[in-house]
matplotlib code that plots the C-alpha trace (Angstrom):
import matplotlib.pyplot as plt

x = [0.0, 1.3, 1.2, 1.2, 3.0, -0.4, -0.8, 2.6, 1.5, -2.0, -3.5, -6.2, -5.0, -5.5, -4.5, -3.2, 0.5, -0.3, -1.9, 1.0, 3.4, 1.3, 0.9, 4.7, 5.5, 2.9, 4.2, 7.8, 6.8, 4.9, 7.8, 10.4, 13.2, 11.2, 10.6, 12.0, 14.6, 12.9, 9.6, 11.2, 12.9, 9.6, 7.9, 10.7, 10.4, 6.6, 7.0, 9.7, 7.5, 4.2, 5.6, 7.0, 4.2, 6.0, 7.0, 3.5, 1.9, 4.1, 3.4, -0.4, -0.2, 1.6, -1.1, -3.9, -2.4, -2.0, -5.6, -6.8, -4.8, -6.2, -9.7, -9.2, -7.7, -10.6, -13.2, -11.5, -11.5, -15.2, -16.1, -14.4, -16.2, -19.6, -21.2, -24.4, -27.3, -29.1, -32.6, -35.3, -38.7, -41.6, -44.7, -47.9, -50.1, -53.2, -55.5, -53.9, -54.4, -58.1, -58.6, -56.8, -58.9, -62.1, -61.1, -60.2, -63.5]
y = [0.0, 3.5, 6.2, 10.0, 12.6, 13.5, 9.9, 10.0, 13.1, 11.8, 14.9, 15.4, 17.1, 20.9, 21.0, 24.4, 25.1, 25.3, 21.9, 20.5, 21.9, 20.6, 17.1, 16.9, 17.9, 15.5, 12.5, 13.4, 13.3, 10.1, 8.4, 9.7, 7.6, 4.3, 3.8, 2.5, 4.8, 4.5, 5.7, 8.6, 9.6, 9.5, 11.6, 14.2, 14.2, 14.6, 17.6, 19.1, 18.9, 19.9, 22.8, 24.5, 26.1, 25.7, 22.0, 21.3, 22.7, 20.6, 17.5, 18.1, 18.4, 15.0, 13.5, 15.0, 13.6, 10.2, 10.2, 11.3, 8.5, 5.9, 7.1, 6.8, 3.4, 2.2, 3.6, 1.8, -1.5, -1.1, -0.2, -3.3, -5.5, -4.0, -5.8, -4.6, -6.9, -8.3, -7.1, -9.5, -8.4, -10.4, -11.2, -9.6, -12.4, -13.0, -12.5, -9.0, -8.1, -9.0, -7.1, -4.0, -4.1, -4.4, -1.6, 0.7, 0.1]
z = [0.0, -0.8, 1.8, 1.1, 3.2, 4.6, 5.8, 7.6, 9.5, 10.0, 8.3, 5.6, 2.3, 2.6, 6.3, 7.4, 8.1, 11.8, 11.8, 9.9, 12.5, 15.4, 13.9, 13.3, 16.9, 18.3, 16.2, 17.2, 20.9, 20.4, 18.7, 21.1, 19.5, 19.8, 16.1, 12.9, 11.3, 7.9, 9.4, 11.1, 7.8, 6.0, 8.7, 8.5, 4.7, 4.9, 7.2, 5.0, 1.9, 3.5, 5.4, 2.3, 0.2, -3.1, -2.5, -1.2, -4.3, -6.5, -4.4, -4.4, -8.2, -8.4, -6.2, -8.3, -11.5, -9.9, -8.7, -12.1, -13.8, -11.4, -12.1, -15.8, -15.4, -13.2, -15.7, -18.5, -16.6, -15.7, -19.2, -20.5, -18.0, -18.8, -21.7, -23.2, -22.4, -25.4, -25.7, -26.7, -28.2, -26.9, -28.8, -27.2, -25.8, -27.9, -24.9, -24.3, -27.9, -27.8, -24.6, -26.0, -29.2, -27.1, -24.8, -27.7, -29.4]

ax = plt.figure().add_subplot(projection="3d")
ax.plot(x, y, z, "-o")
ax.set_aspect("equal")
plt.show()
């Protein structure tokens, strides 16, 4: 599973700079040196990207393009799976024909 910088800081996309700073400090306190070095590096990288407006805009654009591509891919897959159902024309039952003619007269 792929995680975004927002996931590492436990934030929704569009979070304010103040929330990013607070989340980063909270996670640092919670980890307090008791975590995997790789995870700590990813959290620092997430903070570094999201706390910079320019880097964050670029990152958000990359996420948007990836989401759009995934949506197109899903739509293509679903369209390929969907097969049009054959339509069959039924004959009108004779009794119904008689009743309709009698009713119309």
